[in-house]
C-alpha positions as CSV (number, residue, x, y, z in Angstrom):
1,M,0.0,0.2,-0.1
2,P,1.4,3.4,-0.9
3,P,2.3,5.7,2.2
4,H,-0.2,7.8,3.6
5,P,0.3,11.6,4.8
6,K,0.7,11.7,8.3
7,R,-0.5,15.4,9.1
8,K,-2.8,17.6,6.9
9,H,-1.3,20.1,4.5
10,S,-2.5,23.6,5.9
11,S,-4.7,25.9,3.6
12,G,-2.1,28.0,2.7
13,R,0.4,25.5,1.2
14,R,-2.8,23.8,-0.6
15,D,-3.6,27.5,-2.0
16,R,0.2,28.2,-3.0
17,R,0.2,25.1,-5.4
18,R,-3.0,26.0,-6.8
19,A,-1.8,29.7,-7.5
20,H,-1.2,28.9,-10.8
21,D,-4.6,26.9,-11.8
22,A,-6.6,30.2,-12.4
23,L,-8.4,30.7,-15.6
24,V,-6.9,33.1,-18.1
25,L,-9.0,35.2,-20.2
26,T,-8.2,35.0,-23.8
27,E,-6.9,38.6,-25.2
28,L,-9.3,39.8,-28.2
29,I,-8.4,42.4,-30.9
30,N,-10.2,43.9,-33.7
31,C,-9.9,42.8,-37.5
32,S,-8.6,45.5,-39.4
33,N,-10.3,44.7,-42.4
34,C,-13.8,44.1,-41.3
35,G,-14.0,44.8,-37.0
36,V,-14.9,41.6,-35.7
37,A,-13.1,40.3,-32.5
38,V,-10.4,37.7,-33.3
39,T,-7.7,36.6,-31.2
40,P,-4.0,37.6,-32.3
41,H,-1.8,36.4,-34.9
42,T,-4.7,34.3,-36.6
43,V,-6.5,34.8,-39.9
44,C,-10.5,36.1,-39.6
45,P,-12.9,33.7,-40.0
46,N,-15.4,36.3,-40.8
47,C,-13.6,37.8,-43.9
48,G,-10.4,35.7,-44.4
49,Y,-7.8,38.6,-43.8
50,Y,-4.8,38.4,-41.8
51,D,-2.0,41.1,-42.1
52,G,-3.4,43.4,-44.6
53,R,-4.0,40.4,-47.2
54,Q,-6.6,38.0,-47.9
55,V,-5.1,34.4,-47.1
56,F,-9.1,32.7,-47.9
57,E,-12.3,33.2,-49.5
58,P,-14.6,32.6,-46.4
59,K,-17.9,30.8,-47.0
60,K,-20.9,32.5,-47.6
61,K,-23.6,31.8,-45.2
62,K,-26.9,30.4,-46.4
63,K,-29.7,32.3,-45.5
64,K,-33.1,30.1,-44.1
65,S,-35.9,30.2,-46.1
66,T,-39.1,30.6,-43.8
């Protein structure tokens, strides 16, 4: 059987171990072409532009007919 702790770890020691477990918000920037919020250093999924040039042609969205 594995060894068991002889004493309880204090809450301060537990919390110091968990100090780096917090969730981090992702930073967003506005696309220079269309203004949609995107993550930095990625191609805009809305317009297909990156660094002032078009990388791909985005798919046209189908409109729902009622």
